BALOBA-1460 file (C-alpha; in Angstrom, 3 decimals):
// residues 302
<rec num="1" residu="m" x="98.607" y="-233.256" z="-15.771"/>
<rec num="2" residu="k" x="97.219" y="-229.772" z="-16.405"/>
<rec num="3" residu="n" x="93.474" y="-229.583" z="-15.642"/>
<rec num="4" residu="k" x="93.461" y="-233.330" z="-14.915"/>
<rec num="5" residu="s" x="91.427" y="-234.422" z="-11.883"/>
<rec num="6" residu="l" x="93.019" y="-236.792" z="-9.368"/>
<rec num="7" residu="v" x="90.199" y="-239.070" z="-8.241"/>
<rec num="8" residu="s" x="91.881" y="-242.482" z="-8.258"/>
<rec num="9" residu="i" x="95.585" y="-243.195" z="-8.078"/>
<rec num="10" residu="t" x="95.107" y="-244.998" z="-11.410"/>
<rec num="11" residu="d" x="94.219" y="-241.675" z="-13.054"/>
<rec num="12" residu="y" x="97.938" y="-240.914" z="-13.147"/>
<rec num="13" residu="s" x="100.709" y="-242.955" z="-14.751"/>
<rec num="14" residu="r" x="103.955" y="-244.164" z="-13.211"/>
<rec num="15" residu="d" x="105.818" y="-241.315" z="-14.905"/>
<rec num="16" residu="e" x="103.307" y="-238.800" z="-13.555"/>
<rec num="17" residu="y" x="103.821" y="-240.170" z="-10.019"/>
<rec num="18" residu="l" x="107.543" y="-239.613" z="-10.384"/>
<rec num="19" residu="k" x="107.073" y="-236.072" z="-11.717"/>
<rec num="20" residu="i" x="104.929" y="-235.247" z="-8.666"/>
<rec num="21" residu="l" x="107.574" y="-236.707" z="-6.332"/>
<rec num="22" residu="d" x="110.380" y="-234.763" z="-7.995"/>
<rec num="23" residu="l" x="108.359" y="-231.559" z="-7.800"/>
<rec num="24" residu="a" x="107.554" y="-232.238" z="-4.129"/>
<rec num="25" residu="a" x="111.292" y="-232.471" z="-3.451"/>
<rec num="26" residu="e" x="111.665" y="-228.990" z="-4.960"/>
<rec num="27" residu="f" x="108.880" y="-227.652" z="-2.736"/>
<rec num="28" residu="e" x="110.521" y="-229.224" z="0.310"/>
<rec num="29" residu="k" x="113.552" y="-227.023" z="-0.368"/>
<rec num="30" residu="n" x="111.359" y="-223.938" z="-0.846"/>
<rec num="31" residu="p" x="107.724" y="-224.332" z="0.312"/>
<rec num="32" residu="n" x="106.966" y="-220.595" z="0.377"/>
<rec num="33" residu="q" x="106.297" y="-219.253" z="-3.120"/>
<rec num="34" residu="e" x="103.702" y="-216.963" z="-4.695"/>
<rec num="35" residu="i" x="102.751" y="-219.120" z="-7.672"/>
<rec num="36" residu="l" x="99.079" y="-219.474" z="-6.585"/>
<rec num="37" residu="k" x="98.502" y="-215.748" z="-6.219"/>
<rec num="38" residu="g" x="95.040" y="-214.939" z="-7.585"/>
<rec num="39" residu="k" x="93.921" y="-218.593" z="-7.389"/>
<rec num="40" residu="l" x="91.037" y="-219.803" z="-5.213"/>
<rec num="41" residu="i" x="90.843" y="-223.416" z="-3.996"/>
<rec num="42" residu="a" x="87.726" y="-225.000" z="-2.457"/>
<rec num="43" residu="t" x="88.160" y="-227.551" z="0.325"/>
<rec num="44" residu="l" x="84.858" y="-229.410" z="0.719"/>
<rec num="45" residu="f" x="85.087" y="-231.839" z="3.632"/>
<rec num="46" residu="f" x="81.843" y="-233.737" z="4.125"/>
<rec num="47" residu="e" x="83.721" y="-235.969" z="6.589"/>
<rec num="48" residu="p" x="86.116" y="-235.058" z="9.441"/>
<rec num="49" residu="s" x="89.794" y="-234.541" z="8.692"/>
<rec num="50" residu="t" x="92.805" y="-233.004" z="10.399"/>
<rec num="51" residu="r" x="96.006" y="-233.737" z="8.438"/>
<rec num="52" residu="t" x="94.545" y="-233.876" z="4.937"/>
<rec num="53" residu="r" x="92.501" y="-230.699" z="5.210"/>
<rec num="54" residu="l" x="95.159" y="-228.681" z="7.042"/>
<rec num="55" residu="s" x="97.973" y="-229.805" z="4.764"/>
<rec num="56" residu="f" x="95.970" y="-228.928" z="1.630"/>
<rec num="57" residu="e" x="95.061" y="-225.539" z="3.099"/>
<rec num="58" residu="s" x="98.645" y="-224.952" z="4.252"/>
<rec num="59" residu="a" x="99.881" y="-225.911" z="0.778"/>
<rec num="60" residu="v" x="97.612" y="-223.311" z="-0.827"/>
<rec num="61" residu="n" x="98.423" y="-220.578" z="1.692"/>
<rec num="62" residu="r" x="102.182" y="-221.124" z="1.463"/>
<rec num="63" residu="l" x="101.937" y="-220.747" z="-2.315"/>
<rec num="64" residu="g" x="100.014" y="-217.480" z="-2.073"/>
<rec num="65" residu="g" x="96.540" y="-218.790" z="-2.901"/>
<rec num="66" residu="r" x="93.240" y="-218.476" z="-1.043"/>
<rec num="67" residu="v" x="90.986" y="-221.177" z="0.407"/>
<rec num="68" residu="v" x="87.195" y="-221.321" z="0.732"/>
<rec num="69" residu="g" x="84.987" y="-224.196" z="1.796"/>
<rec num="70" residu="f" x="83.837" y="-226.081" z="4.853"/>
<rec num="71" residu="s" x="85.229" y="-228.660" z="7.271"/>
<rec num="72" residu="d" x="81.871" y="-230.052" z="8.338"/>
<rec num="73" residu="a" x="78.905" y="-230.886" z="6.107"/>
<rec num="74" residu="s" x="76.568" y="-229.612" z="8.835"/>
<rec num="75" residu="s" x="77.731" y="-226.077" z="8.049"/>
<rec num="76" residu="s" x="76.731" y="-226.410" z="4.386"/>
<rec num="77" residu="s" x="73.413" y="-226.492" z="2.514"/>
<rec num="78" residu="v" x="73.572" y="-230.298" z="2.563"/>
<rec num="79" residu="t" x="71.622" y="-229.993" z="5.826"/>
<rec num="80" residu="k" x="68.847" y="-228.324" z="3.832"/>
<rec num="81" residu="g" x="68.703" y="-231.185" z="1.373"/>
<rec num="82" residu="e" x="71.000" y="-229.844" z="-1.353"/>
<rec num="83" residu="t" x="72.321" y="-232.614" z="-3.606"/>
<rec num="84" residu="l" x="76.018" y="-233.237" z="-4.182"/>
<rec num="85" residu="k" x="75.535" y="-232.304" z="-7.836"/>
<rec num="86" residu="d" x="74.084" y="-228.907" z="-6.945"/>
<rec num="87" residu="t" x="76.796" y="-228.247" z="-4.351"/>
<rec num="88" residu="i" x="79.547" y="-228.995" z="-6.880"/>
<rec num="89" residu="k" x="77.880" y="-227.027" z="-9.678"/>
<rec num="90" residu="m" x="77.568" y="-224.039" z="-7.387"/>
<rec num="91" residu="v" x="81.133" y="-224.200" z="-6.037"/>
<rec num="92" residu="t" x="82.683" y="-224.462" z="-9.517"/>
<rec num="93" residu="n" x="81.366" y="-220.954" z="-10.220"/>
<rec num="94" residu="y" x="83.754" y="-219.535" z="-7.647"/>
<rec num="95" residu="v" x="87.018" y="-221.514" z="-7.662"/>
<rec num="96" residu="d" x="89.879" y="-222.858" z="-9.756"/>
<rec num="97" residu="l" x="90.101" y="-226.313" z="-8.162"/>
<rec num="98" residu="i" x="88.092" y="-228.438" z="-5.701"/>
<rec num="99" residu="v" x="89.553" y="-230.683" z="-2.988"/>
<rec num="100" residu="m" x="86.817" y="-232.959" z="-1.640"/>
<rec num="101" residu="r" x="86.411" y="-235.611" z="1.040"/>
<rec num="102" residu="h" x="83.150" y="-237.550" z="1.157"/>
<rec num="103" residu="p" x="81.972" y="-240.645" z="3.056"/>
<rec num="104" residu="l" x="80.425" y="-242.293" z="-0.039"/>
<rec num="105" residu="e" x="82.558" y="-244.355" z="-2.386"/>
<rec num="106" residu="g" x="82.399" y="-242.920" z="-5.884"/>
<rec num="107" residu="a" x="81.382" y="-239.431" z="-4.743"/>
<rec num="108" residu="a" x="84.658" y="-237.896" z="-5.932"/>
<rec num="109" residu="r" x="84.355" y="-239.479" z="-9.376"/>
<rec num="110" residu="y" x="80.822" y="-238.156" z="-9.680"/>
<rec num="111" residu="a" x="81.951" y="-234.686" z="-8.571"/>
<rec num="112" residu="s" x="84.695" y="-234.685" z="-11.212"/>
<rec num="113" residu="e" x="82.121" y="-235.502" z="-13.881"/>
<rec num="114" residu="v" x="79.796" y="-232.615" z="-13.007"/>
<rec num="115" residu="a" x="82.448" y="-230.030" z="-12.107"/>
<rec num="116" residu="s" x="83.877" y="-227.595" z="-14.649"/>
<rec num="117" residu="v" x="87.159" y="-227.363" z="-12.699"/>
<rec num="118" residu="p" x="89.560" y="-230.160" z="-11.660"/>
<rec num="119" residu="v" x="88.727" y="-232.223" z="-8.570"/>
<rec num="120" residu="v" x="91.212" y="-233.799" z="-6.145"/>
<rec num="121" residu="n" x="89.819" y="-236.711" z="-4.138"/>
<rec num="122" residu="a" x="90.785" y="-236.276" z="-0.477"/>
<rec num="123" residu="g" x="89.163" y="-239.612" z="0.400"/>
<rec num="124" residu="d" x="85.860" y="-241.192" z="-0.614"/>
<rec num="125" residu="g" x="84.658" y="-243.753" z="1.913"/>
<rec num="126" residu="a" x="86.706" y="-246.964" z="1.896"/>
<rec num="127" residu="n" x="87.618" y="-246.448" z="-1.755"/>
<rec num="128" residu="q" x="90.631" y="-244.217" z="-2.571"/>
<rec num="129" residu="h" x="92.886" y="-241.531" z="-1.102"/>
<rec num="130" residu="p" x="95.314" y="-240.700" z="-3.928"/>
<rec num="131" residu="s" x="97.050" y="-237.641" z="-2.445"/>
<rec num="132" residu="q" x="97.867" y="-239.726" z="0.650"/>
<rec num="133" residu="t" x="99.292" y="-242.375" z="-1.654"/>
<rec num="134" residu="l" x="101.570" y="-239.887" z="-3.368"/>
<rec num="135" residu="l" x="102.890" y="-238.632" z="-0.031"/>
<rec num="136" residu="d" x="103.387" y="-242.277" z="0.989"/>
<rec num="137" residu="l" x="105.396" y="-242.882" z="-2.192"/>
<rec num="138" residu="y" x="107.426" y="-239.759" z="-1.442"/>
<rec num="139" residu="s" x="108.083" y="-241.000" z="2.103"/>
<rec num="140" residu="i" x="109.064" y="-244.470" z="0.899"/>
<rec num="141" residu="r" x="111.436" y="-243.145" z="-1.751"/>
<rec num="142" residu="k" x="112.950" y="-240.635" z="0.650"/>
<rec num="143" residu="t" x="113.653" y="-243.233" z="3.354"/>
<rec num="144" residu="q" x="114.651" y="-246.158" z="1.121"/>
<rec num="145" residu="g" x="116.372" y="-244.291" z="-1.694"/>
<rec num="146" residu="k" x="114.181" y="-246.126" z="-4.198"/>
<rec num="147" residu="l" x="110.676" y="-247.444" z="-4.837"/>
<rec num="148" residu="e" x="111.617" y="-250.698" z="-6.586"/>
<rec num="149" residu="d" x="111.848" y="-254.211" z="-5.111"/>
<rec num="150" residu="l" x="110.768" y="-253.447" z="-1.539"/>
<rec num="151" residu="n" x="109.013" y="-255.614" z="1.034"/>
<rec num="152" residu="i" x="105.885" y="-253.711" z="2.051"/>
<rec num="153" residu="f" x="104.009" y="-254.851" z="5.181"/>
<rec num="154" residu="m" x="100.407" y="-253.649" z="5.510"/>
<rec num="155" residu="i" x="98.976" y="-254.293" z="8.961"/>
<rec num="156" residu="g" x="95.511" y="-253.869" z="10.454"/>
<rec num="157" residu="d" x="92.393" y="-252.770" z="8.609"/>
<rec num="158" residu="l" x="92.996" y="-253.841" z="5.025"/>
<rec num="159" residu="k" x="89.298" y="-254.184" z="4.183"/>
<rec num="160" residu="y" x="88.124" y="-250.609" z="4.775"/>
<rec num="161" residu="g" x="91.472" y="-248.814" z="4.657"/>
<rec num="162" residu="r" x="91.390" y="-246.595" z="1.554"/>
<rec num="163" residu="t" x="95.043" y="-245.653" z="2.040"/>
<rec num="164" residu="v" x="96.265" y="-249.251" z="1.677"/>
<rec num="165" residu="h" x="94.066" y="-249.791" z="-1.386"/>
<rec num="166" residu="s" x="95.529" y="-246.769" z="-3.176"/>
<rec num="167" residu="l" x="99.098" y="-247.542" z="-2.088"/>
<rec num="168" residu="l" x="98.850" y="-251.135" z="-3.274"/>
<rec num="169" residu="m" x="97.797" y="-249.985" z="-6.738"/>
<rec num="170" residu="a" x="100.530" y="-247.360" z="-6.996"/>
<rec num="171" residu="m" x="103.323" y="-249.603" z="-5.709"/>
<rec num="172" residu="s" x="102.375" y="-252.289" z="-8.233"/>
<rec num="173" residu="h" x="104.422" y="-250.260" z="-10.765"/>
<rec num="174" residu="f" x="107.610" y="-250.882" z="-8.762"/>
<rec num="175" residu="n" x="107.758" y="-254.684" z="-8.294"/>
<rec num="176" residu="p" x="107.112" y="-254.868" z="-4.525"/>
<rec num="177" residu="t" x="106.422" y="-257.924" z="-2.405"/>
<rec num="178" residu="f" x="103.394" y="-257.369" z="-0.180"/>
<rec num="179" residu="y" x="102.789" y="-258.911" z="3.233"/>
<rec num="180" residu="f" x="99.171" y="-258.455" z="4.330"/>
<rec num="181" residu="i" x="98.621" y="-258.943" z="8.070"/>
<rec num="182" residu="s" x="95.053" y="-258.702" z="9.355"/>
<rec num="183" residu="p" x="92.288" y="-260.587" z="11.144"/>
<rec num="184" residu="d" x="89.895" y="-262.519" z="8.897"/>
<rec num="185" residu="e" x="87.245" y="-259.809" z="9.321"/>
<rec num="186" residu="l" x="89.556" y="-257.130" z="7.861"/>
<rec num="187" residu="k" x="91.438" y="-258.969" z="5.103"/>
<rec num="188" residu="m" x="92.449" y="-257.268" z="1.872"/>
<rec num="189" residu="p" x="89.414" y="-257.447" z="-0.472"/>
<rec num="190" residu="k" x="89.608" y="-260.051" z="-3.221"/>
<rec num="191" residu="e" x="89.452" y="-257.489" z="-6.024"/>
<rec num="192" residu="y" x="92.784" y="-256.032" z="-4.892"/>
<rec num="193" residu="l" x="94.372" y="-259.488" z="-4.656"/>
<rec num="194" residu="m" x="93.161" y="-260.171" z="-8.198"/>
<rec num="195" residu="f" x="94.657" y="-256.835" z="-9.281"/>
<rec num="196" residu="l" x="98.068" y="-257.993" z="-7.987"/>
<rec num="197" residu="e" x="97.753" y="-261.473" z="-9.494"/>
<rec num="198" residu="q" x="96.996" y="-260.020" z="-12.922"/>
<rec num="199" residu="r" x="100.214" y="-258.006" z="-12.709"/>
<rec num="200" residu="g" x="102.391" y="-260.801" z="-11.360"/>
<rec num="201" residu="i" x="103.000" y="-259.035" z="-8.028"/>
<rec num="202" residu="k" x="103.853" y="-261.356" z="-5.132"/>
<rec num="203" residu="y" x="101.829" y="-261.171" z="-1.935"/>
<rec num="204" residu="y" x="101.409" y="-263.202" z="1.254"/>
<rec num="205" residu="e" x="98.662" y="-263.148" z="3.868"/>
<rec num="206" residu="y" x="99.307" y="-263.631" z="7.592"/>
<rec num="207" residu="k" x="97.494" y="-263.179" z="10.880"/>
<rec num="208" residu="d" x="100.635" y="-262.331" z="12.904"/>
<rec num="209" residu="f" x="103.532" y="-260.076" z="11.926"/>
<rec num="210" residu="m" x="106.061" y="-260.907" z="14.639"/>
<rec num="211" residu="p" x="107.579" y="-264.060" z="13.051"/>
<rec num="212" residu="i" x="108.228" y="-262.201" z="9.770"/>
<rec num="213" residu="i" x="108.763" y="-258.516" z="10.674"/>
<rec num="214" residu="s" x="112.542" y="-258.880" z="10.220"/>
<rec num="215" residu="q" x="111.920" y="-259.026" z="6.442"/>
<rec num="216" residu="a" x="110.138" y="-255.658" z="6.258"/>
<rec num="217" residu="d" x="111.472" y="-252.556" z="4.502"/>
<rec num="218" residu="i" x="108.247" y="-250.612" z="5.156"/>
<rec num="219" residu="v" x="105.713" y="-251.355" z="7.893"/>
<rec num="220" residu="y" x="102.465" y="-249.571" z="7.066"/>
<rec num="221" residu="m" x="100.226" y="-249.599" z="10.136"/>
<rec num="222" residu="t" x="96.537" y="-248.754" z="9.917"/>
<rec num="223" residu="r" x="93.799" y="-247.837" z="12.349"/>
<rec num="224" residu="v" x="90.766" y="-250.067" z="12.751"/>
<rec num="225" residu="q" x="88.173" y="-247.520" z="11.678"/>
<rec num="226" residu="k" x="85.139" y="-247.452" z="13.938"/>
<rec num="227" residu="e" x="83.222" y="-245.265" z="11.470"/>
<rec num="228" residu="r" x="83.342" y="-248.020" z="8.796"/>
<rec num="229" residu="f" x="81.592" y="-250.624" z="11.002"/>
<rec num="230" residu="s" x="77.810" y="-250.922" z="11.003"/>
<rec num="231" residu="d" x="78.036" y="-253.481" z="13.831"/>
<rec num="232" residu="p" x="79.697" y="-252.117" z="17.017"/>
<rec num="233" residu="i" x="80.272" y="-255.666" z="18.272"/>
<rec num="234" residu="e" x="82.426" y="-256.458" z="15.224"/>
<rec num="235" residu="y" x="84.438" y="-253.286" z="15.860"/>
<rec num="236" residu="e" x="85.057" y="-254.215" z="19.508"/>
<rec num="237" residu="k" x="86.257" y="-257.673" z="18.429"/>
<rec num="238" residu="t" x="88.894" y="-256.301" z="16.063"/>
<rec num="239" residu="k" x="89.923" y="-252.861" z="17.379"/>
<rec num="240" residu="n" x="92.959" y="-254.127" z="19.313"/>
<rec num="241" residu="a" x="93.988" y="-256.807" z="16.831"/>
<rec num="242" residu="y" x="97.516" y="-255.451" z="16.315"/>
<rec num="243" residu="i" x="99.617" y="-253.174" z="18.485"/>
<rec num="244" residu="l" x="103.202" y="-252.362" z="17.481"/>
<rec num="245" residu="r" x="105.536" y="-251.862" z="20.439"/>
<rec num="246" residu="n" x="109.113" y="-250.635" z="20.561"/>
<rec num="247" residu="s" x="110.434" y="-253.986" z="21.812"/>
<rec num="248" residu="m" x="109.149" y="-255.635" z="18.626"/>
<rec num="249" residu="l" x="111.593" y="-253.628" z="16.489"/>
<rec num="250" residu="d" x="114.821" y="-255.073" z="17.906"/>
<rec num="251" residu="n" x="115.589" y="-257.456" z="15.040"/>
<rec num="252" residu="t" x="114.245" y="-255.408" z="12.151"/>
<rec num="253" residu="r" x="116.263" y="-254.174" z="9.174"/>
<rec num="254" residu="p" x="118.330" y="-250.982" z="9.663"/>
<rec num="255" residu="n" x="116.515" y="-249.305" z="6.764"/>
<rec num="256" residu="m" x="113.031" y="-250.262" z="7.973"/>
<rec num="257" residu="k" x="110.593" y="-247.406" z="8.512"/>
<rec num="258" residu="i" x="107.144" y="-247.341" z="10.105"/>
<rec num="259" residu="l" x="104.442" y="-245.415" z="8.247"/>
<rec num="260" residu="h" x="100.879" y="-244.640" z="9.313"/>
<rec num="261" residu="p" x="98.319" y="-242.401" z="7.566"/>
<rec num="262" residu="l" x="97.131" y="-241.220" z="11.008"/>
<rec num="263" residu="p" x="95.207" y="-240.676" z="13.204"/>
<rec num="264" residu="r" x="96.313" y="-243.568" z="15.342"/>
<rec num="265" residu="v" x="94.354" y="-244.918" z="18.267"/>
<rec num="266" residu="n" x="96.495" y="-247.516" z="20.021"/>
<rec num="267" residu="e" x="97.907" y="-249.587" z="17.139"/>
<rec num="268" residu="i" x="101.342" y="-247.959" z="17.595"/>
<rec num="269" residu="a" x="102.404" y="-247.677" z="21.220"/>
<rec num="270" residu="a" x="103.752" y="-244.301" z="22.345"/>
<rec num="271" residu="d" x="107.160" y="-245.834" z="23.108"/>
<rec num="272" residu="v" x="107.701" y="-246.351" z="19.366"/>
<rec num="273" residu="d" x="107.658" y="-242.584" z="18.736"/>
<rec num="274" residu="e" x="111.258" y="-242.090" z="19.873"/>
<rec num="275" residu="n" x="112.604" y="-244.940" z="17.759"/>
<rec num="276" residu="p" x="114.445" y="-243.651" z="14.646"/>
<rec num="277" residu="k" x="112.441" y="-246.154" z="12.598"/>
<rec num="278" residu="a" x="109.221" y="-244.257" z="13.392"/>
<rec num="279" residu="y" x="108.519" y="-242.028" z="10.399"/>
<rec num="280" residu="y" x="104.786" y="-241.259" z="10.598"/>
<rec num="281" residu="f" x="105.033" y="-237.667" z="11.820"/>
<rec num="282" residu="t" x="107.567" y="-236.757" z="9.105"/>
<rec num="283" residu="q" x="105.334" y="-238.638" z="6.675"/>
<rec num="284" residu="a" x="102.520" y="-236.222" z="7.581"/>
<rec num="285" residu="l" x="104.844" y="-233.256" z="6.989"/>
<rec num="286" residu="n" x="105.694" y="-234.650" z="3.555"/>
<rec num="287" residu="g" x="102.017" y="-234.246" z="2.727"/>
<rec num="288" residu="l" x="102.493" y="-230.464" z="2.550"/>
<rec num="289" residu="y" x="105.117" y="-230.662" z="-0.196"/>
<rec num="290" residu="v" x="103.327" y="-233.380" z="-2.161"/>
<rec num="291" residu="r" x="100.015" y="-231.506" z="-2.098"/>
<rec num="292" residu="q" x="101.782" y="-228.348" z="-3.251"/>
<rec num="293" residu="a" x="103.120" y="-230.413" z="-6.150"/>
<rec num="294" residu="i" x="99.683" y="-231.852" z="-6.968"/>
<rec num="295" residu="i" x="97.902" y="-228.483" z="-6.955"/>
<rec num="296" residu="s" x="100.544" y="-226.629" z="-8.941"/>
<rec num="297" residu="s" x="100.754" y="-229.445" z="-11.518"/>
<rec num="298" residu="i" x="96.991" y="-229.607" z="-12.046"/>
<rec num="299" residu="l" x="96.773" y="-225.844" z="-12.438"/>
<rec num="300" residu="g" x="99.681" y="-225.902" z="-14.908"/>
<rec num="301" residu="l" x="101.874" y="-223.644" z="-12.789"/>
<rec num="302" residu="k" x="104.846" y="-226.014" z="-12.584"/>
């Protein structure tokens, strides 16, 4: 994995996923180390972020490294008309690794091709979010004791949700059964269904999760993303399509856990937060350890 960019979850193999997860477990036991001393990491966020940016920056700081970059494209030379190519070429002069979020699909792949240092994709439009996927895998394995043969429910925005796209591709290595629950406007894109069919992975599509939620091992809730809609009327029609409430969890499996990449709007009611099956805040914490594992692996330090 040394010097290997992480742009798509498919850039890494099943064995490499597992190495990252094992290393993350080590960092969970001891997150404060000095292995990044003398290293400089750029965080280039052309799109807003809270958890991803702060967890990457916390990961670097807790390992003794330094961070440079920006959290808003308006504070960069993009506002003066600088191209993405020129921004990346310039930044690679100063740093050892780039973490980048960008609203355009494919921007991270392009950046990795013009950069002379490794690039980690922190989300490119509705395309991929591989570091989120690895922390999701870590959370699933930690709560279920395994990754194999699980029933994975994905609920909400399956069309634009980059986290569900990446997770689907990663979990395909572990023989899951997928249950896709969404309105027609936000169904899982056909190319991802074809991806599963080619690999013999079972999936089902539903418009309501209540009759089947008792079969879930993992319920992965997603936010209907206003920023992905060009038509505000379409957003208003679908924004409240699914709301998970505490009373809906009564007959679910004892091992079932609720994940969410966050931020949430109202798709998980506040009364769910106190239920022991709610795991989304711990899931976000797991992002620190997984991103420490990603950075240290790419830089060849672990």
